[in-house]
N, C-alpha and C positions, 0 to 999 in steps of 0.2 A: 812800227814807227821807231826811228833812231832819234835819240835826243841827247844833247850834251848835258853833262852834270858837272858842277863845280862845287867844291867844298864850301860850306858857309863862311869860312875865314878867307875865301878868295881862291884864285886859280893856282894850280900846281901844288896841291897839298896831299894828293892821294898816291900811295904805293899801289901796286897791282892788287894786293889783297884788300886794301882800303877801297879801291875802285869796285871790286867784286861786291863788297859789302854795301857800298853806296847804291849800286844798281839793285841789289836784292831789297834794300829798304824802299826803293821806288817800285817794287813789284815788277822788276825787269831783270835782264841779264846783260852781260857785256855784249856789245854788238860785234859782229864778225866784219871782216873787210868787205865781204859781198854785200852785207846790209848797209854799211857806211857808203860804199860806192853807189848803190842804188839810190840812197838818200841824196847823195851829191848830184846825181843825174836829175833828181826831182827838185833840186834847188837849195839843198842844205849848204850854207856858207858859214863857217865858224873858224875864227882865227886861232883859238886856243887848242893846243895839241891834247889828245886824250888817248887813254889805253883802249885797246881792242882785245877781244877774247884770246887771240893768239900771242899776246904779250908784246905786240908792236904798239908804237905810239904814232898816231897819224892825225891829220886834220883836213877837212874838205874846204876848198876855196873855189867859189864860182866867179868871184871878182878879185883877182890878184891886185894887191896894193901894198904899200909899205905900211907896217912891217909884215904883212900877211902873204908871204910868198914872193913879194917884190913886184915892182912895176915891170911890165913888158913880158912877164912869164905867162904861159898858158894856164887856164883854169885846170884844176885837178885835185886829186887826193894826195897831199904831201905826206911823206913818211920819214920819221926819225929812225925807223927800223926797230929792232928788238932792244929793249932797255932792261936794266937790272930791276927785277921785280920787287926787291926790298929797298934798294938805295934810292932809286929815282922816283920823283914825284911829278904827276901830271893831273889833268882832269880825266874824265872818262866819257865814252860814248856808250850809252845804254840802249837796249832794244826792248820794246814791249809790243807784243802782238795784240794786246787788248786796247791800246790807244789808237785813236784815229788821227791822221796827220793832215 
């Protein structure tokens, strides 16, 4: 199961290392793009961008809307591309094989 995680102080507080630690604290790992894409196909819709295992920042949208991908755009996994692992702050998508979705 892929699940979004947000720092207790709100969204966009996690560096890449902080994102790794947050997932580990949830007994999980950073999700891969393949895992996030599969979850999107199964209906995951999340407007906040999050780190993935490869250092990219992405978010899955099943219902595009303002400000989540914009009106009139097709559903999909939106990508911010690779971000600086120490300077930039986002949420994170974690993966756990022990959770049921």
